[in-house]
Structures are given as structure tokens and as C-alpha cells.
C-alpha angles and dihedrals in degrees: 000000000000090000092053093048091048091048095052092042091055091046092052092046089050090051092052093046092049091048088058100045110024095065090048090052090049093052090046087064101034107025120150125195135188109209108232118218126242101230126201135170115239114225088196099060100012092234134116114259128182148171131217137170115259110182107314095335135084109229121202119201143142130241091271091058098254111147127221140191117248091257091051091048093051091048089059091057104050093158091058102037098031094127092054092044092050090049091051093044091242100112110123117234092220140009124207089346094309118118112235114227117187093218091053090048091053092046094052098039111100138148133192120191110195112187123191088240088068093060099068109043133123106271145139106255094230121106135188119233106205122212106253096198107031095141089237123122093231130043117250133202114246124232090235127077123192140214130182114227137167088280100050144273108331125196119201122195107233092209102047093025089221129127114260096225096185096053092040092054092046095054095038091056091048091053093047091051089057092050099257113169113214138259112046119238097195136011122198120192141148102223102194136106092211094098137083096247141354126241098186119232143304118234132190112212127211091274092055095252117144118231132187114217128182140155118240118183089337094307127110120250112194127179127181101216092193090223122132115251100212101094143067104277132215112183119192127182131188140162094290111020150032115221124195117190120193109200114198135173092250102035151334133262121195126189125187123196137172120255090279092053096253107152114251105168142342138204129202131186131168135190141175120282116227089255089063093058120086089255089057094050091049090050092051090051094047098043115046090198140353128219132204138181088227134019101207094251099077137051089213121097114233143133107275119185133196115196119210103200139165091029090047091067088078093061093039093055091049091048090049092051091049091050092049089051092055092045089055090047090054092046092240118156113242093219090062091049099055094117091052092044091052091048092052091045090057103032099034115188093012094055092042093056093044094049093044090055088051092052095051100040104108093215090066101036096097092048101045100067 
């Protein structure tokens, strides 16, 4: 009995280990990648321009397909490459009638990269909301920290550890007036004073709408950006525009607004995921499921699985037929092998390898028949 329990335990452990490492080894040999573009909005021409790697080269082009040299590309993004343009003597003095001041460009240039990995990390769900116009030279941390619950936006004084009811009611009302649906699903903020200015935080409500919240002279400023919240976000600001990029596995969506978040233009591009290529379909047929200790969207370690049915039934049936063939070859009765047959039927290649090892290990040969 102990031998049988040990045997099946080892087989199950082997199945899990193979589910973690065999798909990775497969993709190491047959991986396919679609290079995603880095998309920006040109304040010079008011068009989307981008670069991506094609082979060993970086290719610069706009949304219409026109190609540019690197110098031409940089000249179309003076708020991003201003240091290089100044160094080359190519920085324009004005743009669309507005004088370009380097200090103003630096002050208004900001980027937030919000990866999905940042959404599920160990943290205390209390966030500071810095005053954006305090009149002070340097930013300062407030005494109050906020959270957004089913009831509203709640500010807690970190010294007295009591709820600031007045401030909580003020911001909750401002959110309700903009259509915010409580509670918050996600809160994005950059809680540091080591920056030139503060733009508050971005919050995804329970309906997956993205809101921009900040505190200006003690008063709430709330903007419904009307952007969906289910994506990896890259938010870029400059002297003229606000750009929100939604990076997805199968494409990219880019939205450009003015400084008040009125939509100006948008760009969309989609491509195949690796599962849609022939290599991906073969993998899903060979491996009934894959396992990982992390899934790229969480900082926690766990056992994450991705099942590949119904396509995996093809590989599982083939694995089951191969296993029956070897059982017949070894003169083993099928009725006594029902547990192994069920395991192979569900786990396919993983179960086949594990059970075949069991059959041919000499230590177990006398016990298996």
C-alpha cells in the first residue's frame, strides 16, 4: 500500500514539474514574437509616429506608413528629445505660435508606467494625496492618507488615526458628481516628493472606468478620462497633450487628449498572439495545460495553470493510445491500469512520460503487474 501511495505521489509530482518546465523548453526552441511598436503623438504634425524593431534594424514611420530617419523622427518629438535637439542645434524656438522654454518642457514632461505586476503586490491600502498647488517650492507629504471603499473616499489622519470626515465627504461628493462607482478596483499613484510636481492619482472604479484625482489648494479635482481600465497603462504628459497607451498581448491602443482630457486622436493596432501561430496551436495540442509559479500579473508566488482544452484532446488521445500500446506490450491488464489510464487521458504527455517511467523502473516491475 505504501509503495502504491509513493508511486502515485511521485507520478503526480512529475506531472506538475513537467507542466512547469516542458512548455518553457518548447517555447525556447520554437518561440515566435511580434515586435510591438512604441507609439507617440507628434506635436509638430499632429500624427501618430512610432518605431519598432524589424530584424536587426529600428524602423521609424508614421501611421500612414511614411518612413523617417532617426533624426527626422526625433525632430517630430521635440518634447521627448529636446536635449538631443538642443545639442544638435535643431530645437525649434516655437511651435504653433507658442514659445518653447526648456524649463517649461521639463516641468510638464512626465511618464507613468503601470504594469499589471504592480496591481497585486503586498501593500497597505492607504495612499497619500499630495497637494499639487501648495505654494511651496518642494512637495510635502500630507498627514492624511486615503482609501476608497464601498462607502466612498475616506481620509485617515496618520497622527490621530481618526477619519477626517470633512475631507472624506468633500472628495466623495466630487467623485459621485463625476459618475464614479464605488469601490475602487485599482489605485495608481507615485507617492514621492522627489519630483517637480504632483499630478495626483489614477483610479479604476468598479465599472472599469479610469479617473484622474488630485488635490488643488485643498479642493478635489476629478476627471473621468473615459478610458477603459483593463490594460497595462503608460501615461505620458507634455506641454500640449496627455497620451494614454494601453498595451495588450494582442495589440495596442493609444489615446491622445488635450490638457483637459478632451479626446483629440486615437490609434489602434492588433497582431497575432503566439498561441494563434502554428507553433502555438501545436503547443496547445501537445501540452494539455501549463503551470507557472507566477503569471506576470502578480508579485505573489503561486501555482498558476492555463488549460488548453479542447485542442489538447488531440494530444491526450494520442498519448493514451501510445500508453495502451505499451501496456499491451508489457502484458499488463487494462482493468488493473485504470488509474494510470485516467491520468494519461487527463494530463496527456505529462502523464504518459510519468507512467512510462513507472513501468520501466526495475524497483517497481514486480509490483506493477
